[in-house]
PANUSE-236475 format. One record per residue (C-alpha): residue number from 0; residue in three letters; y, x, z. Coordinates in Angstrom, 3 decimals. Example, Ala and Ser with C-alpha at 12.3 -4.5 7.8 and 13.67 -1.06 7.14 Angstrom:
// residues 2
REC     i    aa          v          u          w
REC     0   ALA     -4.500     12.300      7.800
REC     1   SER     -1.060     13.670      7.140
// end
This chain:
// residues 264
REC     i    aa          v          u          w
REC     0   MET    124.990     62.345     76.202
REC     1   LEU    125.651     66.078     76.377
REC     2   MET    121.964     67.037     76.618
REC     3   ALA    120.404     64.391     74.351
REC     4   ASP    116.762     65.293     73.602
REC     5   LYS    117.242     68.844     74.951
REC     6   THR    114.609     70.981     76.665
REC     7   MET    116.028     72.701     79.738
REC     8   LEU    114.944     75.066     82.478
REC     9   VAL    116.744     75.255     85.833
REC    10   THR    116.075     77.604     88.736
REC    11   GLY    116.804     76.653     92.340
REC    12   THR    115.951     72.983     91.789
REC    13   ALA    114.490     72.260     95.227
REC    14   SER    117.961     71.578     96.599
REC    15   GLY    121.687     72.075     96.254
REC    16   ILE    123.456     72.844     92.993
REC    17   GLY    120.222     73.543     91.119
REC    18   ARG    118.835     70.098     91.927
REC    19   GLU    122.175     68.461     91.145
REC    20   THR    122.303     70.232     87.774
REC    21   ALA    118.812     69.081     86.799
REC    22   LEU    119.607     65.469     87.744
REC    23   LEU    122.900     65.544     85.846
REC    24   ALA    121.167     66.974     82.768
REC    25   ALA    118.727     64.076     82.938
REC    26   GLN    121.606     61.595     83.141
REC    27   GLU    123.061     63.292     80.070
REC    28   GLY    119.879     62.698     78.067
REC    29   ALA    117.716     65.798     78.566
REC    30   ALA    114.160     64.999     77.494
REC    31   ARG    112.251     67.834     79.151
REC    32   ILE    113.211     69.833     82.265
REC    33   ALA    111.316     72.660     83.959
REC    34   CYS    112.139     72.997     87.676
REC    35   LEU    111.679     76.477     89.172
REC    36   ASP    111.847     77.139     92.904
REC    37   VAL    109.974     78.786     95.758
REC    38   HIS    110.104     75.653     97.950
REC    39   ASP    107.273     73.629     96.453
REC    40   GLU    107.540     70.307     98.285
REC    41   ASN    111.237     69.791     97.610
REC    42   ASN    110.920     71.129     94.079
REC    43   GLU    108.158     68.660     93.290
REC    44   ALA    110.330     65.891     94.733
REC    45   THR    113.067     66.855     92.272
REC    46   ALA    110.591     66.761     89.388
REC    47   HIS    109.364     63.316     90.475
REC    48   GLU    112.949     62.070     90.586
REC    49   LEU    113.470     63.342     87.041
REC    50   GLU    110.309     61.582     85.873
REC    51   LYS    111.659     58.299     87.267
REC    52   MET    114.659     58.877     85.000
REC    53   GLY    112.395     59.131     81.957
REC    54   VAL    112.313     62.925     81.749
REC    55   GLU    109.174     64.964     81.101
REC    56   ALA    109.403     67.286     84.096
REC    57   VAL    107.320     70.116     85.490
REC    58   ALA    107.718     71.801     88.889
REC    59   LEU    106.821     75.496     88.896
REC    60   HIS    106.535     77.764     91.933
REC    61   VAL    108.671     80.844     91.282
REC    62   ASP    109.927     83.529     93.630
REC    63   LEU    112.832     85.034     91.690
REC    64   GLY    112.085     88.401     93.271
REC    65   GLU    108.724     88.490     91.462
REC    66   VAL    109.017     89.237     87.749
REC    67   ASP    105.402     88.256     87.050
REC    68   GLN    106.098     84.765     88.386
REC    69   ILE    109.230     84.476     86.246
REC    70   ARG    107.335     85.473     83.126
REC    71   ALA    104.465     83.092     83.867
REC    72   ALA    106.867     80.178     84.353
REC    73   PHE    108.732     80.755     81.101
REC    74   LYS    105.422     81.112     79.242
REC    75   ARG    104.326     77.778     80.694
REC    76   VAL    107.545     76.203     79.439
REC    77   ALA    107.041     77.653     75.973
REC    78   ASP    103.409     76.508     75.875
REC    79   GLU    104.041     72.975     77.175
REC    80   PHE    107.436     72.158     75.707
REC    81   GLY    107.394     74.318     72.589
REC    82   ARG    111.041     75.318     72.830
REC    83   LEU    113.894     75.982     75.253
REC    84   ASP    117.402     74.766     74.460
REC    85   ALA    119.104     75.637     77.747
REC    86   SER    118.308     77.833     80.737
REC    87   ALA    120.451     77.557     83.894
REC    88   HIS    119.791     80.309     86.431
REC    89   ILE    121.101     78.980     89.738
REC    90   GLY    118.500     80.001     92.332
REC    91   GLY    119.343     82.780     94.772
REC    92   TYR    121.095     83.252     98.084
REC    93   SER    124.031     84.984     99.693
REC    94   TRP    123.925     87.493    102.524
REC    95   ARG    126.871     88.522    104.670
REC    96   GLY    126.841     91.480    107.009
REC    97   GLU    128.145     94.931    107.784
REC    98   THR    127.561     97.543    105.106
REC    99   LEU    126.094     99.861    107.764
REC   100   ASP    123.470     97.193    108.530
REC   101   VAL    122.166     97.092    104.933
REC   102   THR    118.766     98.752    104.765
REC   103   GLU    116.995     99.789    101.589
REC   104   ASP    114.558     96.898    102.038
REC   105   LEU    117.407     94.424    102.480
REC   106   TRP    119.210     95.773     99.418
REC   107   ASN    116.036     95.379     97.360
REC   108   ARG    115.362     91.855     98.588
REC   109   VAL    118.854     90.506     97.912
REC   110   MET    119.343     92.325     94.618
REC   111   ASN    115.834     91.506     93.395
REC   112   VAL    116.417     87.789     93.776
REC   113   ASN    120.023     87.646     92.583
REC   114   LEU    120.619     90.358     89.976
REC   115   ARG    117.139     91.479     88.954
REC   116   GLY    115.778     87.935     88.950
REC   117   THR    118.642     86.701     86.809
REC   118   PHE    118.157     89.532     84.326
REC   119   PHE    114.480     88.812     83.808
REC   120   CYS    115.109     85.059     83.562
REC   121   CYS    117.566     85.885     80.770
REC   122   GLN    115.050     88.171     79.103
REC   123   GLU    112.332     85.505     79.083
REC   124   ALA    114.745     82.814     77.909
REC   125   LEU    115.802     85.034     75.004
REC   126   ARG    112.165     85.614     74.044
REC   127   ILE    111.867     81.874     73.452
REC   128   MET    115.335     81.267     72.013
REC   129   TYR    115.531     84.117     69.498
REC   130   PRO    112.833     82.696     67.186
REC   131   GLN    114.558     79.288     67.395
REC   132   GLY    117.927     80.740     66.435
REC   133   SER    119.642     78.634     69.085
REC   134   GLY    119.999     78.178     72.822
REC   135   ALA    122.325     78.456     75.800
REC   136   ILE    121.931     80.491     78.990
REC   137   VAL    124.130     80.007     82.051
REC   138   ASN    123.968     82.419     84.999
REC   139   THR    125.452     82.138     88.486
REC   140   SER    128.023     84.512     89.922
REC   141   ALA    130.081     84.083     93.118
REC   142   ASP    133.748     84.210     94.036
REC   143   ALA    132.898     86.996     96.495
REC   144   ALA    132.517     89.270     93.470
REC   145   PHE    136.227     88.850     92.675
REC   146   ASN    137.872     88.212     96.051
REC   147   PRO    137.296     90.978     98.617
REC   148   ILE    135.766     89.301    101.680
REC   149   TYR    134.699     91.191    104.772
REC   150   GLY    130.931     91.638    104.921
REC   151   PHE    130.177     90.683    101.314
REC   152   ALA    129.769     94.137     99.730
REC   153   LEU    126.105     93.502     98.931
REC   154   GLN    126.835     90.041     97.547
REC   155   ALA    129.712     91.389     95.444
REC   156   ALA    127.500     94.103     93.955
REC   157   GLY    124.828     91.670     92.802
REC   158   LYS    127.022     88.796     91.666
REC   159   GLY    129.546     91.104     90.021
REC   160   GLY    126.700     92.736     88.125
REC   161   ILE    125.614     89.325     86.840
REC   162   VAL    129.030     88.769     85.248
REC   163   ASN    129.082     92.068     83.374
REC   164   MET    125.455     91.606     82.338
REC   165   THR    126.310     88.114     81.061
REC   166   LYS    129.151     89.400     78.896
REC   167   THR    126.953     92.127     77.401
REC   168   LEU    124.053     89.758     76.721
REC   169   ALA    126.466     87.323     75.076
REC   170   LEU    127.564     90.019     72.629
REC   171   GLU    123.957     90.998     71.952
REC   172   ALA    122.655     87.451     71.498
REC   173   ALA    125.545     85.864     69.591
REC   174   PRO    124.391     86.941     66.094
REC   175   ARG    121.047     85.261     66.843
REC   176   GLY    122.689     81.938     67.694
REC   177   ILE    122.436     82.206     71.482
REC   178   ARG    125.276     81.747     73.980
REC   179   VAL    125.292     83.360     77.448
REC   180   ASN    127.867     82.314     80.043
REC   181   ALA    128.250     82.255     83.822
REC   182   VAL    129.606     79.932     86.492
REC   183   SER    131.185     81.045     89.761
REC   184   PRO    130.986     78.175     92.266
REC   185   GLY    133.733     77.933     94.843
REC   186   ILE    133.237     76.999     98.484
REC   187   CYS    130.785     74.141     98.331
REC   188   ARG    128.690     72.232    100.863
REC   189   THR    125.083     72.302     99.693
REC   190   GLN    121.794     71.039    101.056
REC   191   LYS    119.141     73.737    101.242
REC   192   ALA    115.400     73.190    101.046
REC   193   GLY    114.786     75.983    103.536
REC   194   VAL    116.253     79.126    105.012
REC   195   ASP    114.823     82.101    103.155
REC   196   ARG    117.623     84.643    103.432
REC   197   PRO    117.165     87.768    105.574
REC   198   PHE    118.557     87.852    109.123
REC   199   GLN    122.328     88.363    109.213
REC   200   PRO    123.488     90.489    112.162
REC   201   PRO    126.842     89.547    113.697
REC   202   LEU    129.898     91.115    112.071
REC   203   LYS    131.627     93.927    113.962
REC   204   ARG    135.025     93.673    112.275
REC   205   GLU    137.999     95.138    114.092
REC   206   ASN    140.672     92.744    112.833
REC   207   ALA    138.923     89.423    113.284
REC   208   PRO    140.393     86.186    111.893
REC   209   PRO    141.064     83.218    114.199
REC   210   PRO    137.887     81.941    115.892
REC   211   ASP    138.090     78.634    113.991
REC   212   ALA    138.455     80.263    110.549
REC   213   VAL    134.990     79.236    109.334
REC   214   GLU    135.634     75.607    110.309
REC   215   ARG    138.941     75.773    108.408
REC   216   LEU    137.449     77.119    105.182
REC   217   ALA    138.521     74.066    103.205
REC   218   GLU    142.151     74.751    104.103
REC   219   MET    141.825     78.209    102.525
REC   220   THR    141.336     76.747     99.040
REC   221   ALA    144.204     75.898     96.717
REC   222   VAL    143.216     72.213     96.683
REC   223   GLY    142.550     72.058    100.428
REC   224   ARG    138.953     70.867    100.185
REC   225   TYR    135.412     71.945     99.406
REC   226   MET    134.083     71.689     95.874
REC   227   THR    131.302     69.135     95.429
REC   228   MET    127.876     69.947     94.055
REC   229   ALA    128.548     67.496     91.218
REC   230   GLU    131.685     69.401     90.181
REC   231   VAL    129.724     72.640     89.941
REC   232   ALA    126.789     70.964     88.170
REC   233   ASN    129.213     69.547     85.597
REC   234   ALA    130.164     73.095     84.610
REC   235   PHE    126.538     74.185     84.193
REC   236   VAL    125.602     71.176     82.084
REC   237   PHE    128.704     71.470     79.916
REC   238   LEU    128.078     75.156     79.180
REC   239   CYS    124.433     74.343     78.387
REC   240   SER    125.468     71.680     75.875
REC   241   ASP    126.483     71.894     72.237
REC   242   ARG    129.946     70.703     73.303
REC   243   ALA    130.532     74.283     74.512
REC   244   SER    129.472     75.805     71.183
REC   245   GLY    132.533     78.060     70.990
REC   246   ILE    132.248     79.409     74.526
REC   247   ASN    130.268     82.637     74.865
REC   248   GLY    130.430     85.562     77.268
REC   249   ASP    132.727     83.598     79.550
REC   250   LEU    132.924     83.079     83.304
REC   251   MET    133.922     79.628     84.520
REC   252   PHE    135.378     79.416     88.023
REC   253   VAL    134.797     76.080     89.770
REC   254   ASN    136.916     76.639     92.859
REC   255   GLY    139.824     74.239     92.537
REC   256   GLY    142.358     76.944     91.738
REC   257   GLY    141.452     79.871     93.951
REC   258   TYR    142.389     80.877     97.484
REC   259   PRO    145.696     81.783     99.118
REC   260   THR    143.526     83.665    101.609
REC   261   LEU    139.856     84.151    102.319
REC   262   GLU    140.170     85.924    105.660
REC   263   TYR    137.325     84.321    107.556
// end
């Protein structure tokens, strides 16, 4: 029981890896879980599922682009649960498109949710964890930050920033008993509660890959298949647990061994 009697917060719990992580934490004994997402109906469904598993759960509406909503949610967690042992920041989205198509508004929207939102989730988690002298934070990066992929310059900027921020926060928080790590999920089929990413114009690349490249994505991984949501959730829950007590400032890739090519 990796999370026995732990209090946990997870963002992006309405669907996908965030929901899977919350459910796995419950299976591993978590006693209290706060579910943060912008999609209320699906997020509340996740919280109800957790309650059926014996968890004290609360579903909180949070747009990760709005710092006031982040702060209000973490305050609610502190007030209702009294502590925070683990905070997994999974919510966000990817955007792929030509660099020349990125407007200032688009840059702000994507970066506010991914990088800025993650930073302020970390800040609020630390406010609760520092007085405790213990806690674990796990952020979410992306393989596009480390493997150049056409059209992912904006994604690489935000997700790459999360990794370097994570390493710096880990150094800062370690003397106070807090660990800060990150997970980079590989290519994974996820179920989404709703489409909230900005419009993605068609790519205008000059050296296009074969027309069936997207359908053959699984073949582009070392193991020849997609990662499962459970495999990625396992990494989040492990890093949130005391079993990972010696791991701090690290980035865990869950991609089955990398990619011979990602030309798609």
